[in-house]
ZAMARGU-4260 file (C-alpha; in steps of 0.2 Angstrom, whole numbers, plus 5000, padded with zeros to 4 digits):
<rodrens>
0) 5444/4982/4922 | 5435/4980/4937 | 5415/4979/4939 | 5407/4985/4953 | 5388/4981/4957
5) 5378/4994/4961 | 5360/4993/4969 | 5347/5001/4959 | 5334/5010/4970 | 5316/5006/4967
10) 5311/5024/4966 | 5323/5027/4951 | 5321/5012/4941 | 5311/5011/4925 | 5307/4993/4926
15) 5299/4993/4944 | 5280/4997/4943 | 5273/4993/4962 | 5277/4985/4977 | 5265/4981/4991
20) 5267/4975/5009 | 5257/4959/5003 | 5268/4956/4989 | 5286/4961/4993 | 5292/4956/4974
25) 5287/4971/4965 | 5279/4966/4948 | 5291/4970/4933 | 5287/4982/4920 | 5293/4978/4902
30) 5282/4990/4891 | 5266/4998/4889 | 5252/4987/4898 | 5235/4985/4888 | 5222/4983/4900
35) 5201/4983/4896 | 5193/4998/4903 | 5185/4990/4918 | 5164/4992/4916 | 5155/5003/4926
40) 5148/4994/4941 | 5130/4998/4944 | 5123/4994/4961 | 5107/4989/4952 | 5105/4984/4933
45) 5091/4992/4923 | 5083/4976/4922 | 5083/4974/4940 | 5076/4991/4944 | 5062/4987/4931
50) 5057/4972/4939 | 5058/4980/4956 | 5046/4993/4951 | 5034/4980/4944 | 5034/4971/4960
55) 5032/4987/4969 | 5015/4989/4959 | 5008/4972/4961 | 5011/4971/4979 | 5003/4989/4981
60) 4989/4981/4970 | 4987/4966/4982 | 4986/4976/4997 | 4973/4987/4991 | 4963/4973/4986
65) 4964/4965/5003 | 4960/4981/5012 | 4946/4984/5000 | 4939/4965/5004 | 4941/4965/5022
70) 4936/4984/5026 | 4918/4987/5030 | 4907/4995/5017 | 4901/5013/5018 | 4884/5018/5021
75) 4877/5034/5016 | 4860/5038/5024 | 4849/5051/5015 | 4835/5052/5028 | 4832/5056/5040
80) 4846/5068/5046 | 4853/5066/5064 | 4844/5071/5079 | 4827/5072/5068 | 4811/5079/5074
85) 4795/5074/5068 | 4776/5072/5073 | 4773/5057/5060 | 4771/5040/5068 | 4781/5032/5051
90) 4795/5038/5042 | 4806/5032/5027 | 4823/5028/5030 | 4834/5028/5014 | 4852/5028/5011
95) 4865/5019/4999 | 4881/5007/5002 | 4895/5008/4990 | 4896/4987/4989 | 4881/4978/4981
100) 4887/4962/4991 | 4884/4971/5006 | 4871/4965/5018 | 4861/4979/5026 | 4851/4977/5042
105) 4839/4991/5050 | 4835/4986/5068 | 4841/4968/5065 | 4830/4966/5051 | 4838/4963/5032
110) 4833/4976/5020 | 4836/4973/5001 | 4846/4983/4989 | 4841/4989/4973 | 4853/4989/4956
115) 4861/5005/4962 | 4864/4997/4980 | 4851/5010/4987 | 4839/5004/5001 | 4822/5011/5008
120) 4813/5005/5023 | 4796/5012/5032 | 4799/5012/5049 | 4786/5014/5063 | 4789/5025/5077
125) 4784/5026/5095 | 4782/5043/5106 | 4797/5050/5113 | 4816/5045/5108 | 4817/5031/5095
130) 4836/5024/5091 | 4838/5016/5074 | 4852/5005/5071 | 4858/5003/5053 | 4872/4992/5051
135) 4881/4985/5035 | 4894/4970/5032 | 4901/4960/5018 | 4905/4941/5018 | 4922/4943/5024
140) 4922/4962/5030 | 4919/4969/5047 | 4901/4977/5051 | 4900/4995/5051 | 4886/5002/5061
145) 4876/5019/5061 | 4864/5025/5075 | 4850/5038/5071 | 4839/5046/5085 | 4821/5052/5080
150) 4811/5062/5092 | 4793/5059/5090 | 4781/5074/5098
</rodrens>
C-alpha cells in the first residue's frame, strides 16, 4: 500500500491555534489552555486617587494662606460717609480693619486699634473741602487706601 502525503490546511487543523505575521510559526494547541484572568488595569489606583485628593487639598490651603498673607487688609469706614457735608470744625472718623496686625494711618499719622480691630480718631477740619486719606497695610502685604471728602460750610 502506498502512502500519500497530504498538506493539512491551517483553517481545518484542530491543532493549530494562531499564526501571525510577526511569528510565522503557529502555536500548536494540544489541549485546553489554563490561563489566569488578567486583572483589570486601572489608570489610577485607589491609593493614588486618595493621595491626589490630599495633595490637591494641601495645595489649595497653601494658595489661600499665601493670598491672605500678601493681600491688603480690608477697611470698613463707619463714619463719616462719602461726600459728607457738615458745619462742625471736628469730626470723629471711625472704622474697622479685618486684621489685628494691620497698621492704620489717617493722613499719614498712625492710629491705634482696640481689641476688636476698631479705630477712632478725632480730625480737625478746615472750611471748604477736606480730603482724608485712610490707609492700611500689613507687614508683608500691599497697602489699601480709602479717601473721604468732607465739606465744611
